[in-house]
C-alpha positions in Angstrom: -2.4 -7.2 -19.9 -2.1 -5.6 -16.4 -2.0 -2.0 -15.4 1.2 0.5 -14.8 0.6 0.8 -10.2 1.7 3.9 -9.2 2.2 2.2 -5.2 5.2 0.4 -4.7 6.9 -2.0 -1.6 7.5 0.6 1.5 4.4 3.3 1.0 2.7 5.2 3.3 -1.0 5.1 2.1 -4.4 5.6 3.2 -7.5 3.5 2.9 -10.3 5.5 1.0 -13.4 3.3 1.1 -14.4 -0.2 2.9 -14.7 -1.4 6.6 -11.2 -0.3 7.0 -11.2 3.8 5.7 -9.3 5.9 6.8 -6.5 3.3 8.3 -3.1 4.1 7.5 -0.1 1.7 7.0 3.0 1.0 5.1 2.4 -1.9 2.1 4.7 -4.9 2.1 3.8 -6.5 -0.9 1.6 -5.4 -3.9 0.6 -8.0 -6.1 0.6 -7.0 -9.5 -1.5 -9.0 -11.5 -4.6 -8.7 -8.9 -4.5 -5.0 -8.8 -4.0 -5.6 -5.4 -1.5 -4.6 -2.2 -1.4 -6.0 1.5 -1.2 -2.9 4.0 0.8 -3.1 7.5 -2.7 -4.0 10.0 -5.3 -3.1 7.8 -7.8 -5.5 6.1 -7.5 -8.2 8.9 -8.6 -12.0 8.6 -8.6 -14.6 11.4 -7.4 -17.7 10.0 -7.6 -21.2 11.9 -4.3 -23.0 12.0 -3.3 -26.6 12.4 -0.1 -27.3 14.5 2.7 -29.0 12.9 6.1 -29.6 13.4 7.1 -25.9 13.5 4.0 -24.4 14.9 1.5 -24.6 16.9 -1.9 -24.1 15.7 -4.8 -21.5 16.7 -6.3 -18.6 15.3 -3.9 -16.8 13.3 -4.7 -12.9 12.6 -3.0 -12.0 9.2 -3.6 -8.8 6.4 -5.4 -9.9 3.2 -5.1 -8.0 -0.1 -6.9 -4.8 -0.6 -7.5 -3.4 -3.4 -5.4 -0.8 -5.1 -8.3 1.7 -6.5 -9.3 1.5 -2.2 -5.9 3.5 -1.4 -4.0 6.7 -1.6 -0.4 8.2 -1.0 -0.5 10.2 1.9 1.6 13.0 1.2 4.7 13.7 3.0 4.0 17.0 4.4 1.2 17.0 5.8 -0.2 13.4 5.8 -3.3 13.9 3.5 -4.3 12.1 0.6 -2.8 12.5 -3.0 -2.4 11.9 -5.8 1.0 11.0 -7.6 2.5 12.5 -10.5 5.8 11.4 -12.5 8.4 14.2 -13.2 12.0 13.6 -15.1 15.0 15.1 -13.2 18.1 16.8 -14.6 20.1 14.3 -14.0 17.3 12.1 -16.2 15.7 10.5 -13.6 12.7 9.3 -14.0 10.5 10.2 -9.7 6.9 10.0 -8.2 6.2 13.1 -6.5 3.1 14.3 -4.8 1.0 16.2 -6.7 -1.0 18.3 -3.3 2.3 19.4 -2.6 4.7 18.6 -4.9 7.0 16.8 -2.8 9.3 14.1 -4.3 8.8 10.7 -3.1 10.8 8.7 -4.4 14.5 8.4 -2.7 
């Protein structure tokens, strides 16, 4: 069974551990079954690609997935790592908010 993930596509995150510690980027894709995310310009790898009819071959650099536990949200107010909580608004809508500043993350 997969755990509930507090990180979603489009969120700004910072890497907390590993070779890319301190780098920030936007989440491009979430791999829910594996508990991993692909973050823009983080955990870059090189792949050797054979030429096809549509694209030429060569060495392609792309993002690899990184485990969700190695990521933290960036607080919209002061650009520092924060944890995420849930709050219900007056209209009954459930939204995510930054625990550090209390700012609502969901639009």
